[in-house]
LODO-941947 format. One record per residue: residue in one letter; x, y, z of N, C-alpha, C in turn. Coordinates in pm, 1 decimal. Example, Ala and Ser with C-alpha at 12.3 -4.5 7.8 and 13.67 -1.06 7.14 Angstrom:
2
<atom aa="A" n_c1="1319.0" n_c2="-569.0" n_c3="780.0" ca_c1="1230.0" ca_c2="-450.0" ca_c3="780.0" c_c1="1320.0" c_c2="-330.0" c_c3="780.0"/>
<atom aa="S" n_c1="1285.0" n_c2="-225.0" n_c3="708.0" ca_c1="1367.0" ca_c2="-106.0" ca_c3="714.0" c_c1="1290.0" c_c2="3.0" c_c3="787.0"/>
//
This chain:
114
<atom aa="M" n_c1="9763.9" n_c2="8566.4" n_c3="9817.7" ca_c1="9706.4" ca_c2="8696.5" ca_c3="9844.4" c_c1="9791.4" c_c2="8802.8" c_c3="9776.3"/>
<atom aa="P" n_c1="9747.3" n_c2="8857.6" n_c3="9666.2" ca_c1="9821.3" ca_c2="8968.1" ca_c3="9604.8" c_c1="9817.8" c_c2="9091.8" c_c3="9694.6"/>
<atom aa="Y" n_c1="9931.5" n_c2="9158.7" n_c3="9701.2" ca_c1="9942.6" ca_c2="9281.9" ca_c3="9779.4" c_c1="10002.2" c_c2="9390.7" c_c3="9691.3"/>
<atom aa="L" n_c1="9927.8" n_c2="9498.0" n_c3="9671.2" ca_c1="9973.7" ca_c2="9612.5" ca_c3="9593.6" c_c1="10006.0" c_c2="9726.1" c_c3="9688.9"/>
<atom aa="H" n_c1="10130.6" n_c2="9774.6" n_c3="9681.5" ca_c1="10174.0" ca_c2="9885.6" ca_c3="9765.1" c_c1="10216.1" c_c2="9998.4" c_c3="9672.0"/>
<atom aa="V" n_c1="10150.3" n_c2="10112.1" n_c3="9685.4" ca_c1="10177.6" ca_c2="10227.6" ca_c3="9599.8" c_c1="10231.5" c_c2="10340.7" c_c3="9685.8"/>
<atom aa="Q" n_c1="10342.7" n_c2="10397.9" n_c3="9640.3" ca_c1="10402.3" ca_c2="10514.0" ca_c3="9705.4" c_c1="10410.5" c_c2="10624.9" c_c3="9601.4"/>
<atom aa="T" n_c1="10366.0" n_c2="10744.7" n_c3="9638.8" ca_c1="10364.5" ca_c2="10854.6" ca_c3="9543.5" c_c1="10383.8" c_c2="10988.5" c_c3="9613.5"/>
<atom aa="N" n_c1="10434.8" n_c2="11084.3" n_c3="9537.6" ca_c1="10443.8" ca_c2="11220.8" ca_c3="9588.9" c_c1="10321.0" c_c2="11302.2" c_c3="9547.3"/>
<atom aa="A" n_c1="10230.9" n_c2="11240.1" n_c3="9472.9" ca_c1="10106.2" ca_c2="11306.8" ca_c3="9434.8" c_c1="10018.5" c_c2="11324.4" c_c3="9558.7"/>
<atom aa="T" n_c1="9925.0" n_c2="11418.3" n_c3="9550.2" ca_c1="9835.1" ca_c2="11444.2" ca_c3="9663.2" c_c1="9689.2" c_c2="11438.3" c_c3="9616.0"/>
<atom aa="P" n_c1="9643.9" n_c2="11318.8" n_c3="9577.1" ca_c1="9504.6" ca_c2="11305.4" ca_c3="9534.7" c_c1="9410.0" c_c2="11323.8" c_c3="9653.5"/>
<atom aa="T" n_c1="9286.0" n_c2="11355.2" n_c3="9622.9" ca_c1="9184.7" ca_c2="11368.9" ca_c3="9727.9" c_c1="9152.2" c_c2="11230.5" c_c3="9784.4"/>
<atom aa="Q" n_c1="9085.6" n_c2="11227.6" n_c3="9897.8" ca_c1="9044.4" ca_c2="11099.0" ca_c3="9957.1" c_c1="8955.3" c_c2="11019.9" c_c3="9860.5"/>
<atom aa="P" n_c1="8856.6" n_c2="11082.4" n_c3="9795.7" ca_c1="8776.2" ca_c2="11005.6" ca_c3="9699.1" c_c1="8861.1" c_c2="10949.6" c_c3="9583.6"/>
<atom aa="E" n_c1="8962.2" n_c2="11023.3" n_c3="9538.7" ca_c1="9049.7" ca_c2="10973.6" ca_c3="9431.9" c_c1="9133.3" c_c2="10855.4" c_c3="9480.3"/>
<atom aa="R" n_c1="9183.6" n_c2="10862.3" n_c3="9603.0" ca_c1="9260.7" ca_c2="10750.5" ca_c3="9659.7" c_c1="9173.0" c_c2="10626.7" c_c3="9670.9"/>
<atom aa="S" n_c1="9051.6" n_c2="10645.7" n_c3="9720.8" ca_c1="8959.9" ca_c2="10532.2" ca_c3="9735.1" c_c1="8922.9" c_c2="10472.0" c_c3="9600.0"/>
<atom aa="A" n_c1="8898.6" n_c2="10558.0" n_c3="9501.3" ca_c1="8865.9" ca_c2="10509.1" ca_c3="9366.2" c_c1="8982.9" c_c2="10430.7" c_c3="9307.7"/>
<atom aa="F" n_c1="9105.8" n_c2="10479.4" n_c3="9329.5" ca_c1="9223.8" ca_c2="10407.9" ca_c3="9280.5" c_c1="9233.3" c_c2="10271.3" c_c3="9347.3"/>
<atom aa="L" n_c1="9220.3" n_c2="10265.4" n_c3="9479.4" ca_c1="9231.8" ca_c2="10139.0" ca_c3="9551.2" c_c1="9126.0" c_c2="10038.9" c_c3="9506.2"/>
<atom aa="E" n_c1="9004.4" n_c2="10086.1" n_c3="9488.5" ca_c1="8896.4" ca_c2="9997.3" ca_c3="9444.5" c_c1="8923.2" c_c2="9943.5" c_c3="9303.8"/>
<atom aa="A" n_c1="8960.2" n_c2="10033.2" n_c3="9212.3" ca_c1="8986.8" ca_c2="9991.8" ca_c3="9074.1" c_c1="9108.3" c_c2="9900.0" c_c3="9067.1"/>
<atom aa="A" n_c1="9213.0" n_c2="9932.6" n_c3="9140.3" ca_c1="9334.9" ca_c2="9852.1" ca_c3="9137.4" c_c1="9310.0" c_c2="9712.4" c_c3="9193.3"/>
<atom aa="T" n_c1="9233.3" n_c2="9703.5" n_c3="9300.4" ca_c1="9200.7" ca_c2="9574.2" ca_c3="9359.1" c_c1="9126.7" c_c2="9486.4" c_c3="9258.5"/>
<atom aa="E" n_c1="9029.4" n_c2="9545.0" n_c3="9190.1" ca_c1="8952.7" ca_c2="9468.4" ca_c3="9091.6" c_c1="9038.7" c_c2="9424.7" c_c3="8974.4"/>
<atom aa="V" n_c1="9125.2" n_c2="9513.1" n_c3="8924.6" ca_c1="9211.0" ca_c2="9479.7" ca_c3="8810.4" c_c1="9310.0" c_c2="9369.8" c_c3="8848.2"/>
<atom aa="V" n_c1="9373.4" n_c2="9382.3" n_c3="8962.8" ca_c1="9469.7" ca_c2="9280.9" ca_c3="9006.2" c_c1="9400.6" c_c2="9145.0" c_c3="9017.3"/>
<atom aa="A" n_c1="9284.6" n_c2="9141.5" n_c3="9080.5" ca_c1="9211.0" ca_c2="9016.0" ca_c3="9094.8" c_c1="9173.7" c_c2="8957.6" c_c3="8958.6"/>
<atom aa="Q" n_c1="9124.2" n_c2="9041.8" n_c3="8870.0" ca_c1="9080.1" ca_c2="8994.8" ca_c3="8739.0" c_c1="9196.9" c_c2="8942.0" c_c3="8655.4"/>
<atom aa="V" n_c1="9303.5" n_c2="9019.1" n_c3="8644.8" ca_c1="9417.4" ca_c2="8979.2" ca_c3="8560.9" c_c1="9483.7" c_c2="8852.4" c_c3="8614.9"/>
<atom aa="L" n_c1="9493.4" n_c2="8841.1" n_c3="8746.4" ca_c1="9560.7" ca_c2="8726.3" ca_c3="8806.4" c_c1="9467.3" c_c2="8607.9" c_c3="8830.6"/>
<atom aa="G" n_c1="9337.6" n_c2="8627.1" n_c3="8807.9" ca_c1="9241.7" ca_c2="8519.5" ca_c3="8831.3" c_c1="9229.1" c_c2="8484.9" c_c3="8978.9"/>
<atom aa="K" n_c1="9239.7" n_c2="8586.5" n_c3="9062.9" ca_c1="9231.2" ca_c2="8567.6" ca_c3="9208.4" c_c1="9097.6" c_c2="8619.6" c_c3="9259.4"/>
<atom aa="N" n_c1="9059.0" n_c2="8571.3" n_c3="9374.6" ca_c1="8938.7" ca_c2="8619.1" ca_c3="9440.8" c_c1="8967.7" c_c2="8758.4" c_c3="9497.5"/>
<atom aa="P" n_c1="8885.3" n_c2="8859.8" n_c3="9462.2" ca_c1="8910.0" ca_c2="8995.6" ca_c3="9513.9" c_c1="8911.4" c_c2="9003.2" c_c3="9666.7"/>
<atom aa="A" n_c1="8848.1" n_c2="8908.1" n_c3="9732.3" ca_c1="8845.6" ca_c2="8907.0" ca_c3="9878.8" c_c1="8984.6" c_c2="8886.5" c_c3="9937.8"/>
<atom aa="Y" n_c1="9079.5" n_c2="8836.2" n_c3="9857.8" ca_c1="9215.0" ca_c2="8811.5" ca_c3="9906.5" c_c1="9316.7" c_c2="8912.8" c_c3="9855.5"/>
<atom aa="V" n_c1="9271.7" n_c2="9015.6" n_c3="9784.9" ca_c1="9362.7" ca_c2="9118.6" ca_c3="9734.0" c_c1="9369.2" c_c2="9232.5" c_c3="9835.6"/>
<atom aa="M" n_c1="9490.8" n_c2="9275.3" n_c3="9867.3" ca_c1="9510.3" ca_c2="9387.9" ca_c3="9958.7" c_c1="9583.6" c_c2="9497.9" c_c3="9882.8"/>
<atom aa="A" n_c1="9542.1" n_c2="9621.2" n_c3="9903.7" ca_c1="9606.9" ca_c2="9734.8" ca_c3="9838.0" c_c1="9625.5" c_c2="9847.2" c_c3="9938.7"/>
<atom aa="C" n_c1="9739.5" n_c2="9914.1" n_c3="9927.3" ca_c1="9775.6" ca_c2="10023.2" ca_c3="10017.4" c_c1="9831.7" c_c2="10137.2" c_c3="9934.1"/>
<atom aa="I" n_c1="9801.3" n_c2="10259.3" n_c3="9973.0" ca_c1="9857.7" ca_c2="10374.1" ca_c3="9903.3" c_c1="9909.8" c_c2="10474.7" c_c3="10004.6"/>
<atom aa="E" n_c1="10031.4" n_c2="10522.6" n_c3="9980.1" ca_c1="10091.5" ca_c2="10629.5" ca_c3="10058.9" c_c1="10107.1" c_c2="10748.6" c_c3="9965.6"/>
<atom aa="T" n_c1="10049.9" n_c2="10860.9" n_c3="10002.0" ca_c1="10053.3" ca_c2="10979.8" ca_c3="9916.2" c_c1="10129.6" c_c2="11092.8" c_c3="9983.9"/>
<atom aa="G" n_c1="10163.9" n_c2="11193.7" n_c3="9903.9" ca_c1="10229.5" ca_c2="11311.9" ca_c3="9957.6" c_c1="10371.5" c_c2="11288.6" c_c3="10006.2"/>
<atom aa="L" n_c1="10436.8" n_c2="11183.5" n_c3="9958.5" ca_c1="10573.0" ca_c2="11152.7" ca_c3="10001.5" c_c1="10674.9" c_c2="11242.0" c_c3="9931.5"/>
<atom aa="S" n_c1="10791.4" n_c2="11252.4" n_c3="9987.2" ca_c1="10903.1" ca_c2="11316.3" ca_c3="9918.2" c_c1="10959.0" c_c2="11211.7" c_c3="9823.0"/>
<atom aa="L" n_c1="10951.3" n_c2="11239.0" n_c3="9694.5" ca_c1="10992.1" ca_c2="11140.8" ca_c3="9594.5" c_c1="11053.0" c_c2="11213.1" c_c3="9475.7"/>
<atom aa="N" n_c1="11170.7" n_c2="11171.2" n_c3="9438.0" ca_c1="11239.1" ca_c2="11228.3" ca_c3="9323.1" c_c1="11261.8" c_c2="11116.1" c_c3="9223.1"/>
<atom aa="F" n_c1="11217.2" n_c2="11133.9" n_c3="9100.6" ca_c1="11235.4" ca_c2="11035.1" ca_c3="8994.6" c_c1="11283.0" c_c2="11107.7" c_c3="8870.2"/>
<atom aa="A" n_c1="11388.0" n_c2="11056.8" n_c3="8808.9" ca_c1="11446.3" ca_c2="11117.0" ca_c3="8688.1" c_c1="11485.5" c_c2="11263.1" c_c3="8713.7"/>
<atom aa="S" n_c1="11544.6" n_c2="11286.5" n_c3="8829.9" ca_c1="11591.4" ca_c2="11420.3" ca_c3="8869.7" c_c1="11480.3" c_c2="11524.0" c_c3="8873.3"/>
<atom aa="S" n_c1="11359.1" n_c2="11479.2" n_c3="8909.2" ca_c1="11245.1" ca_c2="11569.9" ca_c3="8914.8" c_c1="11150.6" c_c2="11528.0" c_c3="9027.4"/>
<atom aa="E" n_c1="11086.2" n_c2="11626.6" n_c3="9086.2" ca_c1="10985.1" ca_c2="11599.5" ca_c3="9187.8" c_c1="10844.5" c_c2="11616.7" c_c3="9132.7"/>
<atom aa="L" n_c1="10829.7" n_c2="11612.3" n_c3="9000.6" ca_c1="10695.8" ca_c2="11608.4" ca_c3="8941.0" c_c1="10625.5" c_c2="11483.5" c_c3="8991.7"/>
<atom aa="P" n_c1="10491.5" n_c2="11480.2" n_c3="8988.9" ca_c1="10421.9" ca_c2="11361.8" ca_c3="9038.5" c_c1="10475.9" c_c2="11232.8" c_c3="8976.9"/>
<atom aa="A" n_c1="10506.2" n_c2="11137.6" n_c3="9065.8" ca_c1="10559.5" ca_c2="11007.4" ca_c3="9026.6" c_c1="10503.8" c_c2="10903.0" c_c3="9123.4"/>
<atom aa="A" n_c1="10514.9" n_c2="10776.4" n_c3="9084.6" ca_c1="10465.2" ca_c2="10669.8" ca_c3="9171.6" c_c1="10550.5" c_c2="10544.9" c_c3="9156.2"/>
<atom aa="F" n_c1="10565.2" n_c2="10473.4" n_c3="9266.9" ca_c1="10628.8" ca_c2="10342.7" ca_c3="9269.5" c_c1="10521.4" c_c2="10242.5" c_c3="9307.7"/>
<atom aa="L" n_c1="10494.7" n_c2="10148.1" n_c3="9218.4" ca_c1="10391.0" ca_c2="10047.8" ca_c3="9240.7" c_c1="10457.6" c_c2="9911.3" c_c3="9253.9"/>
<atom aa="E" n_c1="10437.5" n_c2="9846.4" n_c3="9367.0" ca_c1="10496.6" ca_c2="9714.6" ca_c3="9389.1" c_c1="10385.0" c_c2="9615.1" c_c3="9415.6"/>
<atom aa="L" n_c1="10383.0" n_c2="9508.7" n_c3="9335.2" ca_c1="10281.4" ca_c2="9404.4" ca_c3="9348.8" c_c1="10350.2" c_c2="9275.0" c_c3="9387.9"/>
<atom aa="K" n_c1="10314.8" n_c2="9223.1" n_c3="9503.5" ca_c1="10367.6" ca_c2="9094.8" ca_c3="9550.5" c_c1="10256.6" c_c2="8990.9" c_c3="9537.3"/>
<atom aa="V" n_c1="10293.9" n_c2="8878.5" n_c3="9476.5" ca_c1="10194.2" ca_c2="8775.3" ca_c3="9446.1" c_c1="10252.4" c_c2="8637.8" c_c3="9473.2"/>
<atom aa="L" n_c1="10170.5" n_c2="8549.2" n_c3="9524.0" ca_c1="10206.8" ca_c2="8409.6" ca_c3="9540.9" c_c1="10185.3" c_c2="8339.8" c_c3="9407.3"/>
<atom aa="G" n_c1="10292.0" n_c2="8292.9" n_c3="9346.7" ca_c1="10280.6" ca_c2="8223.0" ca_c3="9219.1" c_c1="10251.6" c_c2="8315.8" c_c3="9102.5"/>
<atom aa="L" n_c1="10326.7" n_c2="8424.4" n_c3="9090.1" ca_c1="10305.3" ca_c2="8522.7" ca_c3="8984.0" c_c1="10346.0" c_c2="8467.0" c_c3="8847.7"/>
<atom aa="D" n_c1="10258.4" n_c2="8480.2" n_c3="8750.8" ca_c1="10286.5" ca_c2="8442.7" ca_c3="8612.3" c_c1="10345.8" c_c2="8565.7" c_c3="8544.1"/>
<atom aa="P" n_c1="10475.9" n_c2="8565.8" n_c3="8509.3" ca_c1="10538.8" ca_c2="8684.6" ca_c3="8452.4" c_c1="10477.2" c_c2="8731.8" c_c3="8321.2"/>
<atom aa="S" n_c1="10403.6" n_c2="8645.0" n_c3="8254.7" ca_c1="10338.9" ca_c2="8687.2" ca_c3="8129.5" c_c1="10228.7" c_c2="8789.6" c_c3="8155.5"/>
<atom aa="K" n_c1="10187.8" n_c2="8806.3" n_c3="8280.0" ca_c1="10083.4" ca_c2="8903.5" ca_c3="8317.5" c_c1="10140.6" c_c2="9040.9" c_c3="8351.8"/>
<atom aa="N" n_c1="10272.9" n_c2="9051.6" n_c3="8368.8" ca_c1="10333.9" ca_c2="9174.7" ca_c3="8419.6" c_c1="10311.5" c_c2="9296.3" c_c3="8329.7"/>
<atom aa="K" n_c1="10325.2" n_c2="9280.7" n_c3="8198.7" ca_c1="10307.4" ca_c2="9394.8" ca_c3="8108.5" c_c1="10163.7" c_c2="9446.9" c_c3="8115.1"/>
<atom aa="E" n_c1="10067.8" n_c2="9355.6" n_c3="8113.5" ca_c1="9927.1" ca_c2="9397.1" ca_c3="8123.9" c_c1="9901.6" c_c2="9468.4" c_c3="8256.1"/>
<atom aa="L" n_c1="9955.3" n_c2="9414.3" n_c3="8364.1" ca_c1="9937.5" ca_c2="9478.4" ca_c3="8494.7" c_c1="10003.3" c_c2="9615.2" c_c3="8498.0"/>
<atom aa="A" n_c1="10125.1" n_c2="9627.2" n_c3="8444.9" ca_c1="10194.4" ca_c2="9756.2" ca_c3="8443.2" c_c1="10113.1" c_c2="9859.1" c_c3="8366.1"/>
<atom aa="T" n_c1="10059.3" n_c2="9818.4" n_c3="8252.2" ca_c1="9979.7" ca_c2="9909.7" ca_c3="8169.6" c_c1="9853.4" c_c2="9954.4" c_c3="8242.1"/>
<atom aa="L" n_c1="9779.4" n_c2="9859.9" n_c3="8296.7" ca_c1="9652.7" ca_c2="9892.4" ca_c3="8363.4" c_c1="9674.7" c_c2="9974.4" c_c3="8490.5"/>
<atom aa="L" n_c1="9773.0" n_c2="9936.0" n_c3="8570.5" ca_c1="9797.8" ca_c2="10008.3" ca_c3="8695.8" c_c1="9849.3" c_c2="10149.4" c_c3="8670.7"/>
<atom aa="S" n_c1="9937.6" n_c2="10165.8" n_c3="8573.4" ca_c1="9987.2" ca_c2="10301.3" ca_c3="8545.2" c_c1="9877.1" c_c2="10387.9" c_c3="8484.4"/>
<atom aa="D" n_c1="9787.6" n_c2="10327.1" n_c3="8408.3" ca_c1="9674.2" ca_c2="10403.3" ca_c3="8355.0" c_c1="9583.3" c_c2="10449.3" c_c3="8468.1"/>
<atom aa="M" n_c1="9560.2" n_c2="10363.2" n_c3="8566.3" ca_c1="9477.5" ca_c2="10402.8" ca_c3="8681.0" c_c1="9546.1" c_c2="10510.4" c_c3="8764.3"/>
<atom aa="A" n_c1="9678.9" n_c2="10504.4" n_c3="8774.5" ca_c1="9752.3" ca_c2="10609.3" ca_c3="8846.8" c_c1="9736.1" c_c2="10743.0" c_c3="8775.4"/>
<atom aa="R" n_c1="9734.7" n_c2="10738.8" n_c3="8643.0" ca_c1="9714.2" ca_c2="10862.9" ca_c3="8565.8" c_c1="9574.9" c_c2="10918.9" c_c3="8593.2"/>
<atom aa="V" n_c1="9474.8" n_c2="10834.7" n_c3="8586.7" ca_c1="9335.6" ca_c2="10878.8" ca_c3="8602.2" c_c1="9305.1" c_c2="10925.1" c_c3="8744.4"/>
<atom aa="H" n_c1="9341.5" n_c2="10844.7" n_c3="8843.5" ca_c1="9299.8" ca_c2="10871.4" ca_c3="8981.6" c_c1="9401.2" c_c2="10949.9" c_c3="9065.1"/>
<atom aa="L" n_c1="9530.7" n_c2="10936.2" n_c3="9030.6" ca_c1="9634.0" ca_c2="10999.9" ca_c3="9112.5" c_c1="9703.0" c_c2="11115.9" c_c3="9041.7"/>
<atom aa="H" n_c1="9671.7" n_c2="11133.7" n_c3="8914.2" ca_c1="9728.1" ca_c2="11242.4" ca_c3="8832.6" c_c1="9879.7" c_c2="11227.7" c_c3="8815.2"/>
<atom aa="V" n_c1="9923.0" n_c2="11102.7" n_c3="8796.6" ca_c1="10063.7" ca_c2="11072.0" ca_c3="8771.2" c_c1="10074.4" c_c2="11019.1" c_c3="8628.8"/>
<atom aa="S" n_c1="10158.1" n_c2="11081.6" n_c3="8549.2" ca_c1="10177.7" ca_c2="11039.4" ca_c3="8410.7" c_c1="10232.5" c_c2="10896.1" c_c3="8406.4"/>
<atom aa="E" n_c1="10188.1" n_c2="10820.4" n_c3="8305.0" ca_c1="10232.0" ca_c2="10681.2" ca_c3="8293.5" c_c1="10383.4" c_c2="10667.9" c_c3="8288.3"/>
<atom aa="D" n_c1="10450.6" n_c2="10764.7" n_c3="8225.9" ca_c1="10595.9" ca_c2="10755.3" ca_c3="8214.3" c_c1="10667.7" c_c2="10792.7" c_c3="8344.5"/>
<atom aa="R" n_c1="10590.1" n_c2="10819.6" n_c3="8450.2" ca_c1="10648.2" ca_c2="10847.5" ca_c3="8581.5" c_c1="10599.6" c_c2="10745.9" c_c3="8684.9"/>
<atom aa="C" n_c1="10552.4" n_c2="10630.5" n_c3="8634.6" ca_c1="10510.3" ca_c2="10518.8" ca_c3="8720.3" c_c1="10611.5" c_c2="10405.5" c_c3="8705.1"/>
<atom aa="F" n_c1="10677.7" n_c2="10373.9" n_c3="8812.6" ca_c1="10775.5" ca_c2="10266.2" ca_c3="8812.6" c_c1="10709.7" c_c2="10146.7" c_c3="8880.5"/>
<atom aa="S" n_c1="10708.3" n_c2="10030.6" n_c3="8813.5" ca_c1="10642.2" ca_c2="9911.4" ca_c3="8866.8" c_c1="10743.1" c_c2="9803.0" c_c3="8898.4"/>
<atom aa="R" n_c1="10715.0" n_c2="9729.5" n_c3="9003.9" ca_c1="10795.3" ca_c2="9613.6" ca_c3="9041.3" c_c1="10699.9" c_c2="9499.6" c_c3="9073.6"/>
<atom aa="F" n_c1="10728.1" n_c2="9382.2" n_c3="9016.7" ca_c1="10643.8" ca_c2="9264.9" ca_c3="9038.2" c_c1="10727.1" c_c2="9157.3" c_c3="9107.8"/>
<atom aa="V" n_c1="10675.2" n_c2="9107.6" n_c3="9219.1" ca_c1="10750.1" ca_c2="9014.0" ca_c3="9302.2" c_c1="10671.0" c_c2="8884.5" c_c3="9316.0"/>
<atom aa="D" n_c1="10734.3" n_c2="8773.5" n_c3="9277.1" ca_c1="10674.8" ca_c2="8641.8" ca_c3="9294.1" c_c1="10719.0" c_c2="8588.7" c_c3="9429.7"/>
<atom aa="T" n_c1="10625.5" n_c2="8570.4" n_c3="9520.5" ca_c1="10655.3" ca_c2="8522.0" ca_c3="9654.1" c_c1="10644.0" c_c2="8369.4" c_c3="9656.2"/>
<atom aa="P" n_c1="10746.9" n_c2="8300.8" n_c3="9703.4" ca_c1="10741.4" ca_c2="8154.5" ca_c3="9706.2" c_c1="10635.7" c_c2="8103.0" c_c3="9804.1"/>
<atom aa="R" n_c1="10582.8" n_c2="7985.7" n_c3="9774.2" ca_c1="10486.4" ca_c2="7920.9" ca_c3="9864.5" c_c1="10552.1" c_c2="7900.6" c_c3="10000.8"/>
<atom aa="G" n_c1="10472.2" n_c2="7915.0" n_c3="10105.2" ca_c1="10523.1" ca_c2="7901.5" ca_c3="10240.1" c_c1="10578.4" c_c2="8031.4" c_c3="10297.2"/>
<atom aa="H" n_c1="10585.0" n_c2="8136.9" n_c3="10212.2" ca_c1="10635.9" ca_c2="8266.7" ca_c3="10257.0" c_c1="10524.0" c_c2="8370.4" c_c3="10263.2"/>
<atom aa="W" n_c1="10402.1" n_c2="8325.6" n_c3="10263.0" ca_c1="10287.0" ca_c2="8416.4" ca_c3="10266.0" c_c1="10187.8" c_c2="8358.0" c_c3="10365.0"/>
<atom aa="G" n_c1="10142.6" n_c2="8437.8" n_c3="10458.2" ca_c1="10050.7" ca_c2="8388.2" ca_c3="10559.9" c_c1="9925.4" c_c2="8472.4" c_c3="10571.8"/>
<atom aa="L" n_c1="9823.0" n_c2="8410.3" n_c3="10624.4" ca_c1="9697.8" ca_c2="8478.4" ca_c3="10656.9" c_c1="9651.3" c_c2="8420.2" c_c3="10789.6"/>
<atom aa="G" n_c1="9641.7" n_c2="8507.1" n_c3="10888.4" ca_c1="9605.0" ca_c2="8458.5" ca_c3="11021.4" c_c1="9712.1" c_c2="8364.4" c_c3="11074.0"/>
<atom aa="N" n_c1="9672.6" n_c2="8244.3" n_c3="11111.6" ca_c1="9768.3" ca_c2="8149.8" ca_c3="11167.7" c_c1="9805.7" c_c2="8039.3" c_c3="11068.9"/>
<atom aa="D" n_c1="9793.7" n_c2="8067.3" n_c3="10939.3" ca_c1="9824.0" ca_c2="7968.5" ca_c3="10836.7" c_c1="9911.0" c_c2="8029.9" c_c3="10727.8"/>
<atom aa="V" n_c1="9979.5" n_c2="7946.7" n_c3="10653.1" ca_c1="10057.0" ca_c2="7992.9" ca_c3="10537.9" c_c1="10007.1" c_c2="7922.4" c_c3="10413.6"/>
<atom aa="F" n_c1="10033.0" n_c2="7985.2" n_c3="10300.7" ca_c1="9989.4" ca_c2="7929.1" ca_c3="10173.3" c_c1="10105.3" c_c2="7857.3" c_c3="10106.3"/>
//
């Protein structure tokens, strides 16, 4: 189950947040070859965030995946930062991405683990 957690000091409208979450969920599923029904995405907006000694709009995007193929990271970083620019009004050069490969047995859904 891929999980995308976005933290930003930007203040997009509710429709912009929803559009970002929908687009990000689809991109993550497509690039990783996962079923979109198992992708979860969360966004926190309006945070106090300083990046590169500035409080201009910035975002931290963290994607946790079971069995992440690192060859996909550059494509994901490009697509996700582009969506942050479009929907959240954060410049690509102010989007910091982190990709985490979660080992099997460390990810659960309901009363089971993968």
